[in-house]
VMD Tcl script that draws the C-alpha trace (Angstrom):
set ca {
  {45.41 23.74 68.03}
  {43.70 26.01 70.55}
  {43.62 29.69 69.74}
  {45.33 31.95 72.28}
  {43.90 35.29 73.33}
  {45.74 38.13 75.10}
  {44.94 38.51 78.81}
  {43.66 42.05 78.23}
  {41.20 40.80 75.60}
  {39.92 38.08 77.96}
  {39.55 40.52 80.83}
  {37.61 42.93 78.64}
  {35.11 40.21 77.72}
  {34.86 39.05 81.35}
  {34.14 42.62 82.46}
  {31.47 43.11 79.79}
  {29.77 39.89 80.87}
  {30.03 40.41 84.63}
  {28.74 43.99 84.45}
  {25.77 42.68 82.44}
  {26.59 44.93 79.51}
  {26.33 42.00 77.10}
  {25.34 38.36 77.36}
  {27.69 35.48 76.59}
  {25.98 34.71 73.24}
  {26.24 38.38 72.20}
  {29.92 38.49 73.14}
  {30.60 35.22 71.33}
  {29.02 36.52 68.14}
  {30.58 39.98 68.30}
  {34.14 38.90 69.17}
  {34.24 35.55 67.40}
  {34.95 33.62 70.57}
  {33.15 30.41 71.47}
  {30.26 30.71 73.90}
  {31.70 27.96 76.12}
  {35.10 29.67 76.05}
  {33.58 32.86 77.43}
  {31.81 30.94 80.20}
  {35.09 29.17 81.04}
  {36.91 32.51 81.27}
  {34.20 33.94 83.51}
  {34.14 30.93 85.85}
  {37.95 30.93 85.97}
  {37.97 34.56 87.04}
  {35.63 34.10 90.00}
  {37.19 33.73 93.43}
  {36.65 30.50 95.32}
  {34.93 30.85 98.71}
  {37.30 28.19 100.09}
  {40.72 29.72 99.37}
  {39.88 33.16 97.97}
  {41.72 32.47 94.71}
  {40.46 32.38 91.16}
  {40.83 29.11 89.28}
  {43.73 30.63 87.31}
  {45.45 31.82 90.49}
  {45.03 28.41 92.12}
  {46.50 26.71 89.05}
  {49.49 29.08 89.08}
  {49.98 28.54 92.82}
  {50.08 24.76 92.31}
  {52.57 25.17 89.47}
  {54.86 27.33 91.61}
  {54.65 24.86 94.50}
  {55.55 21.97 92.17}
  {58.53 23.91 90.79}
  {59.72 24.75 94.29}
  {59.54 21.06 95.24}
  {61.58 20.14 92.16}
  {64.26 22.72 92.92}
  {66.05 20.74 95.68}
  {66.17 17.68 93.42}
  {67.81 19.78 90.74}
  {70.47 20.97 93.18}
  {71.24 17.38 94.19}
  {71.52 16.37 90.56}
  {73.90 19.25 89.81}
  {76.10 18.28 92.77}
  {76.25 14.66 91.56}
  {77.12 15.75 88.03}
  {79.78 18.14 89.33}
  {81.52 15.30 91.20}
  {82.01 13.31 87.98}
}
mol new
graphics top color blue
foreach p $ca { graphics top sphere $p radius 0.5 }
foreach p [lrange $ca 0 end-1] q [lrange $ca 1 end] { graphics top cylinder $p $q radius 0.2 }
display resetview
């Protein structure tokens, strides 16, 4: 099972890396986080030149859009169930 890290912890590591205070290998060793995990966090925090969103923001936007599309179907289902 994947280990979960608090958002504040991730952001702290991203900031240390992006401000060139420490390298990814140094951060991985010091904080006990995988090197590839740190690189994934950093790349996920960078804004896309296409839509101006980070990878995480784009993922959340897609999730919200999907939920909004499902909402009318749920209302129809509730109406059908209420008729029975």
